[in-house]
C-alpha positions as CSV (number, residue, x, y, z in Angstrom):
1,M,-39.2,-8.8,12.8
2,D,-38.0,-9.6,16.3
3,R,-35.0,-7.8,17.9
4,K,-32.6,-10.8,17.3
5,R,-33.5,-11.1,13.6
6,R,-33.2,-7.3,13.2
7,T,-29.8,-7.3,14.8
8,Q,-28.7,-10.2,12.6
9,A,-29.9,-8.4,9.5
10,M,-28.1,-5.2,10.4
11,A,-24.9,-7.2,11.1
12,A,-25.2,-8.8,7.7
13,R,-25.6,-5.5,6.0
14,A,-22.5,-4.1,7.8
15,A,-20.5,-7.1,6.7
16,A,-21.7,-6.6,3.2
17,L,-20.6,-3.0,3.2
18,A,-17.2,-4.0,4.4
19,L,-17.1,-6.8,1.8
20,I,-17.5,-4.5,-1.2
21,G,-15.1,-1.9,0.3
22,L,-17.4,0.9,1.4
23,P,-16.0,2.7,4.4
24,M,-17.6,1.9,7.8
25,A,-16.4,5.2,9.2
26,A,-16.4,8.6,7.6
27,S,-16.2,8.4,3.8
28,S,-14.8,10.8,1.2
29,A,-17.9,13.0,1.5
30,A,-17.2,13.5,5.2
31,T,-13.4,13.9,5.0
32,G,-13.5,16.5,2.3
33,S,-11.3,14.6,-0.2
34,P,-11.6,15.7,-3.8
35,A,-14.7,14.5,-5.6
36,I,-14.4,12.9,-9.0
37,P,-16.5,14.6,-11.6
38,G,-18.6,12.3,-13.8
39,P,-18.7,10.7,-16.1
40,V,-15.4,9.0,-15.3
41,R,-14.0,7.0,-18.2
42,P,-11.4,4.2,-18.2
43,P,-7.8,5.3,-18.6
44,M,-6.0,5.1,-22.0
45,G,-2.3,5.2,-22.5
46,W,0.9,3.1,-22.6
47,S,2.6,0.9,-20.1
48,S,6.2,-0.3,-20.1
49,W,6.0,-3.9,-18.8
50,N,5.0,-5.9,-22.0
51,S,7.9,-4.7,-24.1
52,F,10.6,-3.7,-21.5
53,S,10.0,-5.8,-18.4
54,N,12.2,-4.4,-15.6
55,T,14.6,-2.6,-18.0
56,I,12.6,0.6,-17.9
57,S,14.6,3.9,-17.8
58,S,14.3,7.6,-18.3
59,A,15.5,7.3,-21.9
60,V,12.9,4.6,-22.8
61,T,10.1,6.5,-21.1
62,Q,11.0,9.7,-23.0
63,Q,11.0,7.8,-26.3
64,Q,7.6,6.3,-25.6
65,A,6.1,9.6,-24.5
66,D,7.5,11.2,-27.7
67,A,5.9,8.4,-29.8
68,L,2.5,8.8,-28.2
69,V,2.5,12.3,-29.6
70,S,4.2,11.6,-33.0
71,T,1.9,8.7,-33.8
72,G,-1.2,10.7,-33.1
73,L,-2.3,8.4,-30.3
74,R,-2.3,11.3,-27.8
75,R,-4.7,13.1,-30.1
76,A,-6.9,10.0,-30.2
77,G,-7.2,10.0,-26.4
78,Y,-4.2,8.0,-25.1
79,Q,-2.8,10.1,-22.3
80,Y,-1.0,8.0,-19.6
81,V,2.6,7.0,-19.7
82,N,2.9,4.3,-17.1
83,I,6.3,3.3,-15.7
84,D,6.0,-0.3,-14.5
85,E,8.3,-2.6,-12.4
86,G,12.0,-1.9,-12.6
87,W,12.0,1.8,-12.0
88,W,13.2,1.4,-8.4
89,L,15.9,-1.0,-7.2
90,G,14.7,-1.4,-3.6
91,T,16.9,1.0,-1.7
92,R,15.5,3.4,1.0
93,D,17.3,6.0,3.1
94,T,17.5,6.0,6.9
95,A,14.1,7.8,7.0
96,G,12.5,5.1,4.8
97,N,12.3,7.3,1.7
98,I,12.7,5.7,-1.7
99,V,16.1,6.2,-3.2
100,V,16.3,6.2,-7.0
101,D,19.3,5.4,-9.2
102,P,20.6,8.7,-10.6
103,K,22.0,7.0,-13.7
104,Q,18.7,5.3,-14.5
105,W,16.8,8.6,-13.9
106,P,19.1,11.5,-14.6
107,A,18.4,15.2,-14.7
108,L,16.6,16.3,-17.9
109,A,16.8,20.1,-17.6
110,P,19.0,22.7,-15.9
111,G,18.4,22.9,-12.2
112,E,17.1,19.4,-11.8
113,R,18.7,16.8,-9.5
114,A,19.6,13.3,-10.8
115,G,17.6,10.6,-9.1
116,D,14.5,12.7,-8.8
117,M,11.4,11.1,-10.4
118,A,9.8,14.5,-10.7
119,N,12.2,15.0,-13.7
120,I,10.5,12.4,-15.9
121,V,7.0,13.5,-14.7
122,R,7.7,17.1,-15.8
123,Y,8.9,15.7,-19.2
124,I,5.7,13.7,-19.6
125,H,3.4,16.5,-18.5
126,A,5.1,18.9,-20.9
127,K,3.9,16.6,-23.7
128,G,0.3,17.1,-22.6
129,L,0.3,13.6,-21.1
130,K,-0.1,12.0,-17.6
131,A,2.4,9.9,-15.7
132,G,1.9,6.6,-13.9
133,I,4.1,4.7,-11.5
134,Y,4.3,1.2,-10.0
135,T,4.6,-0.4,-6.6
136,D,3.4,-3.6,-4.9
137,V,1.1,-4.2,-1.9
138,G,3.7,-6.4,-0.3
139,L,7.4,-6.0,0.7
140,D,8.6,-7.2,-2.7
141,G,7.4,-6.5,-6.2
142,C,7.3,-8.7,-9.3
143,S,11.0,-8.1,-10.1
144,M,11.9,-10.6,-7.4
145,Y,11.0,-13.0,-10.2
146,P,13.0,-11.4,-13.1
147,D,12.2,-12.2,-16.7
148,V,15.0,-10.0,-17.9
149,G,18.0,-8.8,-15.9
150,P,18.8,-9.2,-12.1
151,A,16.2,-9.7,-9.4
152,Y,15.3,-6.7,-7.2
153,R,13.9,-7.1,-3.7
154,N,12.2,-4.7,-1.3
155,V,10.5,-2.8,-4.1
156,G,7.1,-3.0,-2.5
157,S,5.3,-0.5,-0.3
158,R,4.1,-2.5,2.6
159,S,4.8,-0.7,5.9
160,H,5.3,2.5,3.8
161,Y,1.9,3.0,2.1
162,E,1.3,6.6,3.2
163,Q,4.9,7.6,2.9
164,D,5.2,6.2,-0.6
165,F,1.9,7.5,-2.0
166,V,2.6,11.0,-0.6
167,Q,6.0,10.7,-2.4
168,F,4.4,9.6,-5.7
169,A,1.9,12.5,-5.5
170,R,4.7,15.0,-4.6
171,W,6.7,13.8,-7.6
172,G,3.6,14.7,-9.6
173,F,2.4,11.2,-10.7
174,D,-1.3,10.9,-11.7
175,Y,-1.7,7.1,-11.6
176,V,-0.4,4.2,-9.6
177,K,-0.4,0.5,-10.4
178,V,-0.2,-1.6,-7.2
179,D,0.9,-5.2,-8.0
180,W,0.4,-8.4,-6.0
181,C,3.6,-10.4,-6.2
182,G,4.6,-9.5,-2.7
183,G,1.0,-9.8,-1.4
184,D,0.7,-13.2,-2.9
185,K,4.0,-14.3,-1.5
186,E,3.0,-13.1,2.0
187,N,-0.6,-14.6,1.8
188,L,-2.2,-11.2,2.4
189,S,-5.8,-10.3,2.0
190,G,-6.3,-8.2,-1.1
191,Q,-9.5,-6.6,0.2
192,V,-7.7,-5.5,3.4
193,Q,-4.4,-4.4,1.9
194,Y,-5.9,-2.5,-1.1
195,A,-8.4,-0.7,1.3
196,E,-5.3,0.4,3.2
197,V,-3.7,1.5,-0.1
198,A,-6.8,3.4,-1.0
199,R,-7.0,5.2,2.3
200,A,-3.3,6.1,1.9
201,I,-4.1,7.6,-1.5
202,D,-6.9,9.6,0.0
203,R,-4.6,10.9,2.7
204,A,-1.9,11.8,0.1
205,A,-4.6,13.6,-1.9
206,R,-5.5,15.7,1.1
207,L,-1.9,16.5,1.9
208,T,-0.7,17.3,-1.6
209,G,-3.9,18.2,-3.6
210,R,-3.1,15.5,-6.1
211,R,-5.2,12.3,-6.4
212,L,-3.7,9.2,-7.8
213,V,-5.8,6.8,-9.9
214,L,-5.6,3.4,-8.2
215,S,-5.0,0.4,-10.5
216,I,-5.4,-2.8,-8.4
217,C,-3.2,-5.6,-10.0
218,N,-3.9,-8.8,-8.1
219,W,-4.6,-10.8,-11.3
220,G,-8.2,-11.7,-10.4
221,K,-7.2,-13.5,-7.2
222,Q,-9.7,-13.3,-4.3
223,S,-12.4,-12.0,-6.8
224,P,-11.5,-8.2,-6.8
225,W,-14.7,-7.4,-8.7
226,T,-16.6,-8.2,-5.5
227,W,-14.7,-5.7,-3.4
228,G,-12.8,-3.5,-5.8
229,P,-15.7,-1.1,-6.5
230,G,-15.3,1.8,-4.0
231,V,-12.6,0.1,-2.1
232,G,-11.5,2.3,0.8
233,G,-14.0,5.0,-0.4
234,I,-12.1,5.7,-3.7
235,D,-14.3,7.0,-6.5
236,Y,-12.1,5.9,-9.4
237,T,-10.7,2.3,-9.3
238,L,-9.8,-0.4,-11.7
239,W,-8.8,-4.0,-10.9
240,R,-7.1,-6.7,-12.9
241,T,-9.4,-9.7,-13.5
242,G,-6.8,-12.3,-14.6
243,G,-3.2,-13.0,-15.3
244,D,-0.9,-11.5,-18.0
245,I,-1.8,-12.2,-21.6
246,I,1.8,-13.1,-22.1
247,P,5.1,-12.5,-20.2
248,P,7.2,-9.6,-21.6
249,I,8.7,-9.8,-25.0
250,V,11.9,-7.8,-24.8
251,T,13.9,-7.2,-27.9
252,G,17.5,-8.6,-27.6
253,S,16.6,-10.9,-24.7
254,A,16.2,-14.6,-24.5
255,N,12.5,-14.3,-24.5
256,E,12.1,-12.3,-27.7
257,G,10.8,-15.4,-29.5
258,R,7.5,-15.4,-27.6
259,R,4.4,-14.9,-29.6
260,I,0.8,-13.7,-28.9
261,T,-2.1,-16.1,-29.7
262,V,-5.8,-15.4,-30.2
263,D,-6.7,-17.9,-27.5
264,K,-4.7,-16.0,-24.9
265,I,-6.4,-12.8,-25.8
266,L,-9.8,-14.5,-25.6
267,K,-8.9,-15.9,-22.2
268,S,-8.1,-12.5,-20.8
269,F,-11.4,-11.1,-22.2
270,D,-13.4,-13.9,-20.6
271,D,-11.7,-13.3,-17.3
272,A,-12.7,-9.6,-17.5
273,I,-16.4,-10.0,-17.9
274,H,-18.1,-9.1,-14.6
275,P,-20.8,-6.6,-15.8
276,E,-22.5,-6.2,-12.4
277,A,-19.3,-4.6,-11.0
278,Q,-18.5,-2.1,-13.7
279,H,-20.1,1.4,-13.6
280,T,-19.6,5.0,-12.3
281,G,-15.8,5.0,-12.4
282,Y,-15.2,1.3,-11.5
283,F,-13.6,-0.8,-14.2
284,N,-12.7,-4.4,-14.8
285,D,-9.1,-4.5,-16.2
286,A,-8.4,-7.2,-18.7
287,D,-4.6,-6.4,-18.8
288,M,-2.3,-4.3,-21.0
289,M,-3.1,-4.6,-24.7
290,V,-0.8,-6.6,-27.0
291,V,-1.9,-4.9,-30.3
292,G,1.2,-4.5,-32.4
293,M,3.3,-7.0,-30.5
294,P,5.1,-10.0,-32.0
295,G,2.8,-12.7,-33.3
296,T,-0.3,-10.5,-34.0
297,T,-1.7,-9.7,-37.4
298,G,-4.0,-7.0,-38.6
299,Q,-7.0,-9.3,-38.0
300,T,-5.8,-10.2,-34.5
301,D,-5.2,-6.6,-33.6
302,R,-8.7,-5.6,-34.7
303,L,-10.3,-8.5,-32.8
304,H,-8.2,-7.6,-29.7
305,M,-9.3,-3.9,-29.9
306,A,-12.9,-4.8,-30.4
307,L,-12.9,-7.2,-27.4
308,W,-11.3,-4.5,-25.1
309,A,-13.7,-1.8,-26.3
310,M,-16.7,-4.1,-25.6
311,A,-15.2,-4.9,-22.1
312,G,-15.1,-1.2,-21.5
313,G,-12.0,-1.2,-19.4
314,P,-8.6,0.6,-19.7
315,L,-6.9,0.8,-23.1
316,L,-3.2,0.6,-22.1
317,V,-0.9,-0.2,-25.0
318,G,2.0,-2.6,-24.2
319,A,3.8,-2.5,-27.5
320,D,6.9,-0.5,-28.2
321,L,5.3,2.5,-29.7
322,T,8.4,3.3,-31.8
323,K,7.8,0.1,-33.8
324,L,4.1,0.5,-34.6
325,D,3.3,0.7,-38.3
326,G,0.4,2.7,-39.8
327,A,-2.1,-0.2,-39.7
328,M,-1.4,-0.8,-36.0
329,V,-1.8,2.9,-35.1
330,A,-5.0,3.1,-37.2
331,T,-6.5,0.2,-35.2
332,L,-5.6,1.7,-31.9
333,A,-6.8,5.2,-32.9
334,N,-10.1,4.1,-34.5
335,E,-12.6,6.7,-33.2
336,H,-15.6,4.4,-33.2
337,A,-13.8,1.6,-31.2
338,I,-12.5,4.2,-28.7
339,A,-16.0,5.7,-28.4
340,V,-17.4,2.3,-27.5
341,D,-14.8,1.8,-24.8
342,Q,-15.1,5.3,-23.4
343,D,-18.9,5.5,-23.5
344,S,-20.2,7.6,-20.7
345,L,-22.6,5.0,-19.3
346,G,-19.5,3.0,-18.3
347,L,-21.2,-0.3,-18.8
348,Q,-19.7,-3.6,-19.9
349,A,-20.8,-5.9,-22.7
350,V,-23.0,-8.9,-22.0
351,K,-23.2,-12.1,-23.9
352,V,-26.9,-12.2,-25.1
353,G,-26.9,-15.1,-27.5
354,E,-25.0,-18.2,-28.7
355,V,-25.7,-19.5,-32.2
356,S,-23.8,-22.7,-31.2
357,P,-20.7,-23.3,-29.0
358,G,-18.1,-20.8,-29.9
359,L,-20.4,-18.5,-31.9
360,E,-21.4,-15.7,-29.6
361,I,-23.4,-12.5,-29.7
362,W,-22.3,-9.7,-27.3
363,S,-24.2,-6.5,-26.8
364,K,-23.1,-3.3,-25.0
365,R,-25.6,-0.5,-24.2
366,L,-24.3,2.9,-25.2
367,D,-25.3,6.4,-24.2
368,G,-28.3,7.6,-26.2
369,M,-31.6,5.7,-26.6
370,G,-31.5,2.7,-28.9
371,R,-27.7,2.6,-29.3
372,R,-25.7,-0.6,-29.0
373,A,-22.3,-1.9,-29.8
374,V,-22.6,-5.5,-31.0
375,L,-19.9,-8.1,-31.4
376,L,-20.5,-11.3,-33.4
377,L,-17.6,-13.4,-32.1
378,N,-16.5,-16.5,-33.8
379,R,-14.1,-18.4,-31.5
380,T,-14.0,-21.5,-33.8
381,Y,-11.5,-22.4,-36.5
382,F,-14.0,-22.2,-39.4
383,P,-16.0,-19.3,-40.9
384,A,-19.6,-19.3,-39.5
385,P,-23.0,-17.7,-40.2
386,F,-24.6,-15.5,-37.6
387,R,-28.1,-14.0,-37.3
388,V,-29.0,-11.5,-34.6
389,A,-32.6,-10.4,-33.8
390,P,-33.5,-7.2,-32.0
391,G,-34.9,-8.9,-28.9
392,P,-31.6,-10.1,-27.3
393,L,-30.3,-6.5,-27.8
394,A,-33.2,-5.1,-25.8
395,L,-34.5,-3.5,-28.9
396,T,-37.9,-3.7,-30.6
397,R,-36.5,-2.8,-34.0
398,I,-33.1,-2.5,-35.6
399,A,-33.0,0.6,-37.8
400,A,-29.3,0.7,-38.9
401,A,-26.0,-1.1,-38.4
402,K,-22.5,-0.4,-39.6
403,D,-19.1,-2.0,-39.3
404,V,-16.7,-0.2,-36.9
405,W,-13.8,-0.9,-39.2
406,G,-15.5,0.4,-42.3
407,G,-16.3,-2.9,-43.9
408,A,-19.6,-4.0,-45.5
409,A,-22.7,-3.7,-43.3
410,P,-24.4,-7.0,-42.3
411,R,-27.3,-8.2,-44.4
412,R,-30.9,-7.4,-43.5
413,D,-32.7,-10.6,-42.6
414,G,-36.3,-9.8,-41.7
415,A,-36.2,-7.9,-38.5
416,G,-32.7,-8.9,-37.8
417,L,-29.2,-8.9,-39.3
418,S,-27.1,-11.7,-40.8
419,A,-23.4,-12.1,-41.6
420,T,-20.7,-14.7,-42.0
421,V,-17.7,-14.2,-39.6
422,P,-14.2,-15.5,-40.4
423,A,-12.6,-18.1,-38.1
424,Q,-11.2,-16.6,-34.8
425,D,-12.5,-13.2,-35.7
426,A,-15.5,-10.9,-35.0
427,L,-17.8,-8.5,-36.7
428,F,-17.8,-5.3,-34.6
429,L,-21.0,-3.3,-35.2
430,L,-22.7,-0.1,-34.2
431,V,-26.4,-0.7,-34.1
432,E,-29.3,1.8,-33.7
433,G,-32.9,1.0,-33.1
434,D,-35.9,1.4,-30.8
435,D,-35.4,0.5,-27.1
436,A,-37.6,-2.1,-25.5
437,P,-39.9,-0.4,-22.9
438,A,-38.7,0.1,-19.4
439,T,-40.3,-1.1,-16.2
440,T,-40.3,1.4,-13.4
441,L,-39.8,-0.3,-10.0
442,S,-42.0,0.8,-7.2
443,R,-40.6,2.3,-4.0
444,A,-41.3,-0.1,-1.1
445,A,-42.2,0.8,2.4
446,P,-39.4,0.1,4.8
447,D,-39.6,-2.9,7.0
448,A,-38.6,-3.3,10.6
449,A,-35.0,-4.0,9.7
450,D,-34.8,-0.7,7.9
451,A,-35.8,1.4,11.0
452,G,-33.2,4.1,11.7
453,T,-31.6,3.8,8.3
454,T,-31.8,5.7,5.0
455,R,-32.1,2.5,3.0
456,S,-34.0,2.9,-0.3
457,V,-35.8,-0.2,-1.6
458,F,-37.5,-0.7,-5.0
459,T,-39.6,-3.7,-6.0
460,G,-41.5,-4.9,-9.1
461,D,-41.6,-7.4,-11.9
462,A,-39.2,-6.7,-14.7
463,R,-38.5,-8.1,-18.1
464,T,-35.7,-10.5,-17.3
465,D,-35.4,-12.9,-20.2
466,R,-31.9,-11.6,-20.7
467,P,-29.0,-12.7,-18.5
468,I,-28.3,-9.2,-17.2
469,T,-30.8,-6.3,-16.9
470,A,-29.8,-2.7,-17.3
471,L,-30.9,-0.4,-14.4
472,R,-31.2,3.4,-14.9
473,V,-30.9,5.0,-11.4
474,T,-32.2,8.6,-11.0
475,Y,-30.9,10.3,-7.9
476,R,-30.3,13.7,-6.2
477,N,-26.9,14.6,-4.7
478,A,-25.8,18.2,-4.4
479,G,-22.7,17.4,-2.2
480,S,-19.6,15.4,-2.7
481,T,-19.7,11.9,-4.3
482,A,-22.0,9.6,-2.3
483,H,-21.5,5.9,-1.9
484,A,-24.0,3.1,-1.4
485,A,-24.0,-0.7,-1.4
486,L,-26.4,-2.3,-3.9
487,F,-28.4,-5.4,-2.9
488,V,-30.3,-7.2,-5.6
489,N,-32.9,-9.7,-4.4
490,G,-31.2,-9.8,-1.0
491,E,-27.8,-10.5,-2.3
492,T,-24.8,-8.1,-2.2
493,G,-24.2,-6.7,-5.6
494,T,-21.6,-4.0,-5.7
495,A,-20.8,-0.5,-4.6
496,V,-22.4,2.5,-6.4
497,A,-20.9,6.0,-6.6
498,L,-23.3,8.9,-7.1
499,P,-21.3,11.9,-8.4
500,P,-22.6,15.4,-7.4
501,V,-25.1,17.0,-9.7
502,A,-27.3,20.0,-10.0
503,G,-30.9,18.8,-9.9
504,K,-31.3,15.1,-10.8
505,G,-28.5,12.8,-12.1
506,Q,-28.5,9.3,-13.5
507,V,-26.1,6.4,-13.4
508,W,-26.5,3.1,-15.1
509,L,-25.9,-0.3,-13.5
510,Q,-26.4,-3.9,-14.6
511,A,-27.8,-6.7,-12.4
512,K,-29.1,-10.2,-12.5
513,L,-32.8,-10.1,-11.7
514,A,-35.3,-12.9,-11.1
515,K,-37.0,-14.9,-13.8
516,P,-40.0,-13.3,-15.6
517,G,-43.1,-12.9,-13.5
518,Q,-41.2,-13.1,-10.2
519,P,-40.8,-10.1,-7.9
520,N,-37.5,-8.3,-7.7
521,Q,-36.1,-6.1,-5.0
522,V,-33.3,-3.6,-5.6
523,A,-32.0,-1.9,-2.4
524,F,-29.5,0.9,-1.9
525,E,-27.7,1.0,1.5
526,P,-25.8,4.4,2.0
527,A,-22.4,4.4,3.6
528,P,-22.5,5.4,7.2
529,G,-22.9,9.1,7.7
530,Q,-24.2,9.6,4.1
531,A,-27.8,10.1,2.8
532,V,-28.5,8.7,-0.7
533,D,-31.6,10.1,-2.3
534,I,-32.7,7.6,-5.0
535,V,-35.6,9.0,-6.9
536,Q,-36.4,6.3,-9.4
537,V,-35.1,2.9,-10.7
538,D,-36.0,1.8,-14.3
539,A,-35.2,-1.7,-15.6
540,F,-34.6,-2.2,-19.3
């Protein structure tokens, strides 16, 4: 390769690293920011927006925190209490610090000061829960478009990123949702602004010792799954992939007649499916859940929970927890559904078959050889028969299958399974069998463009008759979390985080490979200043 082409190739790689959000200067490994221990799982908890809009208050937050405990949802794994838009009315003092309404957020214990958000954080933490807060990437937040109550302006963090995130951390918050209403209004670049937010979170962590989980909420605009993984060097990031399932349904307001529909739930699920981007602490976020909200039934709730578990993203309940009945709680607390969502591989379901339009077979690889979660999804308005063979599930044999909800197991049908699925419903299965054999890719010799880099390249034919191929990456990393860009067949894939391990570690990814019989190249480009030791890549 001549010097000009080599320079062009290096420039293209640098641009790709920037595109997916990896730092072009010192990363978290170099700055000494806290490493995230693996495996990192998607957050579970409650968020205020769906049922309270911008009418959130200390009293409402306490009631919901109490209900997370009393319903048993905390015991099932739901731990975040996330305070959404409406907590702050847009006032700052002369130093630019956020000023909070003392009536909305009073003192809760002797010695506390009214208007101090640390009060509600202490209350939440005392329940064994974690606390989340809200802001916007722009000057305004979404309460400038009020659904309930008055409009509030200047409730975003633009021009105050570091100041605000340090304040959130000092108050004791664990999680921050950063919305996009102001960013959208100001025509900002999501990739640029959220990278600045991520760096502000990193600086706040180094100043306070408390790292905030970053929830990017730009509704799928500007394709956040292409740059959200690792944005700003953050090791734990989630990003919204579409709009709200439904605007808030607030009791006693003019909008309380709104109702949830299955079609809206399915639309949010479809928007969330970007399996190449989800892994190692990076999650597609399909939106707050609507289980238990007006318009849902037991069947709708179970379908919704199954879809979100298969998507493998956050499980954040949007219903008023004080109004959930026993069946709703049982759906949210189902241990098998939660285990599918929280599986340590961190992968997302892939559509592996379609009986006919609207009759779909989805498969999600789970930790442990031969284990799959399978969803037979009937989008149509009539009951329909399904048959699933082991091949599309990347299995050579199906040994066992059971219904997540405790219903009858599907029928044995030769080497496969058969079942009839009701209209606008799904059969949610746990399947065990024998994995199809893996193909180990060969390490390739570096070409001229790789000179002076620590790029790792693997090539080989792989079984690629499925739409997405699972890749098991074995690596060594004894230091802080390392980051690399992943390039599949010369195209930018995603960012990869490699948590520190003793000896050899493994992470799982998913990628689109070439057609059967054609060569594939999988390359890992370390972030500047980092060395990534990739030992082996196996394709399944």
